[in-house]
N, C-alpha and C positions, 0 to 999 in steps of 0.2 A: 130543294132542288125542284123545277117544274118535271113535269111527268116527260117521259120521253117520246118523243113525237114518232108516232107509226110511219113504218116504211123510211124513216130518216135516219141515217147513223152518221156520227162526226167521223172524219178519218184524218189521220194525221199527215201533215205536209211542212213544207218549209217555204217562208213567205221573207223575201230579204234576208236571208241566212239564218232567220231565227224559227224555230220549230213551233207550228202552229197546228190547230184544229180547223177544219173547214167543214162546214156542211153545205151540200151544193144542193138547192132546192129546184126541182126541175120545172120546164116549162108548165106540166101539167098541174102542179100543184099552185103556181104564182101568175102563171100567165107569162112569165118570162124569167129566165135564168136568174137566180139570186145566189151569190155566194156570201156566207156568213165564217168570218175567220175571228178566232178566239185563242188565247194562249192555253186553255186545258179544254177537255172534252164535254165537261160539265157545262161550262160557259157557253160553248158553242151550240150545244143542244138547247139550252136554255134561251138563247138568243134567238133561235130558229123557232121555237115553239112560241115564244112572245110574238115574233114577226108574223107568223100564220095566224095566230089568234086574234091579231089587232087586225090584220087584213079582212078576215072572214067576218068581224065585228062591224067594221067601219069601212072596207073598202080599200081597193090598192091604193089609189091615190094619197091617203093619208099617211101611209108608211114613210112617203117621200118628203113630208114636210120637216121643219126643224121642230126641237122639243117645244118651244114657245107657242109656235104655230097650231101645233097637235093638242096642247094643252087648253087653248082657247077653243079650238073646233070641239073639243071633247067636253067642255064647260058649257058651251051654247047647246050641245046633244042633251045634256043632263036636264036643261030646261025647256025641250020639246022642240028645239030648233034641229033638223036634220042635217046629217053632215054635208048634203050638196048643197044646202041653203048655207050653211056655214061658210063654205069653202067659197062660195060667191061674194059672201060677205067679207071675207079675209081678201079675197082678190081685187075688192072694188077700193084699191088704192088710187090716188091721184096719177093721171097719167099723162099731164101736161105741164108737170112741176119741174121747174130748172130746165136748163138748156139741154140740148142732144148730146149724148155721150160723146161724141165725136168731138165737139166744140169745147166740153168741158174737160177732157182730156188734153186738149192743146193749152188751154189756160193752165191746167194744173202743171204741164211740163214746163212751160214759161215760167212758174215760180219755182222750179227745180234746178235753172239754169247753174246754180253755184256747185253742183254735185260734181263728181268724179265722172269723166266721160264715159267710163265703161259703166258705172252705176247707172248713169241716167239713159243709156241704151236699155239698159237690162228694163228699166221703168217703162221705157216707151214701147219694148216689145211686149210685156205681159199685158200693157192696157189695150194694145192693138188687139191682141188674141181674145181677151175679154170683149171688148167692144164688137169682135166679129160674132161672138156669141149671142149677143143682144142687138140685132140690127133695128135700125129705126126708134130705138128705145130713147127716153129722157130720163135723166139721172135720178129725179124722184119717185119714176115708176118702178124702180128696182126693188125687189122684195128679197128678204133674207133666205126663203126657201128656194128661190131661183138660184141665186149665188151659191147656196151649199149644193145644190144638184149639180152645178156647172162645175163646182170644184172637185168632186168626187172622182172623175176619172183622170185627175192632174197627176196621179200616182205621187213621186217622191217631192214635186214642184209645188205641192198642194200649199205647202207653209209659205213658200217666197210668194205665191200669188195672194194667199190671204193677207201677208203684211202688206203689200204695195196696194191691195185695194182698200185695206183698213185705213192707210194713210191719205188715200183719194178721196175716200168717202168722208173722211173727216175732214178735208178741206172742202169737199160739197156741203156738207152741214153747215161749216164756219159761214159760207156764203148764201146760206139759206136756199140752196138748191135741192134741199131732201129735209124731211123733218127729222131725221135721225139717222145714223151710220148704220146700214143693214148689218155690216159686218161684225159689230159688236153682240149680234143676237148668234152668232155662229161659233161653236166653239175651236179654240185655237188647235189646228190640226197636229196631230202627235207624229213625229218622224225619228224613225230609228236612225241615229246617226251612222254615217260610215265608219268605218275601221279607219285611223288615220296610219297609213303605211310609210314608212321612212325607210331609208338605205342602212344595209348592214355595213359594218366597217371594210368588209371583203368586198361588197359592191362596189362602195366609194373608192377602192384601191385599184378596180378594175376599170373604174370609169377615167379616173386620173391617168393610169398607164395608157388606157386607148387615145385620150387627148393628146398625150404627148408622143406616141407611136405616130399618129395622123399628122404631128406638127401642128395641130389646130389650137393657136394660142388664146383665139376667142372662147372656145368651150373650157380650156383649161384655166382661163379668168374666172369665167362663169361659175364653175364648179369649186374653185378656192374661195370667191366671195360669198357664194351661197351656203357652202357646206362648214366653212370655217369663220365665217364673219356672221352669219345667220341673216343676210341682206335678204329683201323681199325681189323678186323678178324685176319689178318696175324699177326699183333701187338700183339693181345692178347694171340695167340697159342706160339709165341717166347718169351713173356714175362717171366724174370727170378725174382726169388723172391727177390733177392739182389737188384734189381733195383727199388723196391716198400719201400718208406718211408712214414711217416705219413703226410708230407709236399709235396712232389712231387713224379712222377714216370719218371724215365729214359727210353725213348724209344730209343732203340740202331740201328744202322745201317740197318734199312728199306730199303731195295733196290725198289725205284721207278722208274717206267717206262721211265721217262723224265729226272731225274734230278739224278740218280744214287744213291750212299748211302746217307742215311741222317740219323739225329738222334735229338731229341728234349726232353724237359723236360715239364710235364704235371702238373699243379697245382692239388693239390687234394682238390676240393671243399667241403664245409661243409656237404654236403648230403653224399657225399662219404666217409668222415672220421667216419660217422656213422655206415656205413656198413663194414669198413675195420676190425674189430674185429672179424664178424661173419664168416669172409671168410677164417679163421684158415690156413692162408698162411704158406707154409714151409720155414724154416730158409735159404735154399738154394735149388736151382735147379728151372726147369720150374714150372710156376703158373698153367698153365691147364695140360701140360703133356700127350696130347693126339693127335692123327692124325685126320685129317679132316673127315675119316670115323667115328670114334669113337665119334667126336663132332656131327655129323649129328644125330647119333643113340641116343645121351643123349639129344639133343635138341628135337627130337621127343616125347621122353617121358615126358619131361617138358611142350610140348605144349600139348600133351593129356591129362595132368593132369589138365592145366590150363584151358582147355575147357570144363571140366565136370561141368555139370548144367549150362552152360552158351554158349555164342556164341563161336565158336571155333576161334581160334587166328592165323594167318598165320606169316610168316616168310619171307617176301620181301628182296631182295640182300642188304645188308649193313643197314639192317633197323635200329639198334641201334645206330651206328654212325650218321644216318640221323637224328634221332629221339633227341640226344644228340644236334647237331649243331642247329636243327631250334628251340627247345624249350631253349637253350641257348641265342641264337641270340633274341629270342622273350622276354626273361626274362630281360636280362640285357642290351639289345637294344644298344650293342657296338661291332660292327663288328671287331674291332681291337683286342679286348680281345677273341672274339670268334676264330678270326684266330688264335692268339698266342696258345689257347688252343688245336686246331685242328691240328696245324702245317702246316698252310697254309701261302705262304711267301705274299699274298697280300689278304688283307680285301674283294676286289673285288670279288674274287673267292668265298669267305665264302657267300658273298651276292647273287652271282650267283647259287651257289649251294643249299642253306640253306633257303632263303627268302622265306617263305610261308604266307599263310592266317592264322597265328596262333596269339590270343590275348596273352597279357604279362599275363593274368591271367592263361592261361595254361602253358605258361613256368614256372611260380612260382610253380603251382601244380606239375609240374614234379620234381622241386627240392625240394618239401618238402615230396617226398617219402622215409619214414623212417622205419627202422625196429620197 
């Protein structure tokens, strides 16, 4: 273990819901505020000691470089080249290689036109934010250390930005706009996954009752097709009445991010059969027949009604499909059957996404929710 740093002591805190130890290095010691988080006190204090030692030996700028850049500079230093000169050597990357970032991004986005519209919009937004951080720059002049420093304050979005930038710079390298993909020199950001919150059977009963009390057929249909069929939000909003039969539902031509257009048949489970007559489905046309905005308005009405006289109910992303998948896996204990119902090509995907600490009794209770 590294010697304890004078005047510095790690304190316990919570970061994103996980206990951590933090060393808060003051401006007096480093010239700027630096906070170092680790899972144990020993790791936090050792990391802080290493940081301050390296800063004292090599200067403050060295600590902001990637591991590969830092190793290169220290290798030069051992051969008599000072840190300042080594950093200038490292920064002498070509400044005129490739097109401007804005033009390169437009060319890359044109190559991504086949993607889902939402996914394409997300890529475009992230590239625009990245470009704003590097005004007037050409693709080939972007260095790993610069990107790594730019990624640091991105919080939980670091991994998403890292993935988008990796794909973009792969495209740039393929077109000879840059010598190498700088993202490949940056470690993949580690992100603690959010807890996947699902509804309890009692909460689902309250939501269904609220939709019936409000005579809100649209939300009643949405709750049933999401909670007892396992359909995605987009699949429900695009579902046609002629695709629903007493035994199965035909989900047509849903565009996915990785596999293009896909369709599947979903078995109508016994609990769903009991709800179908109450949905009063039209003979043809959309089952839901409303936009995303109208759906959110109707959803808030049902949530407000369901929360009267009890605990409020939230609506986390994809909560109905997650609830269905988790309880189906717990109740039937058959990943293959759950995968087929949800449209997964591999049961391992189902287990990875929906294996949760749920008792079989909880799963059976979910599929006993009847009118």
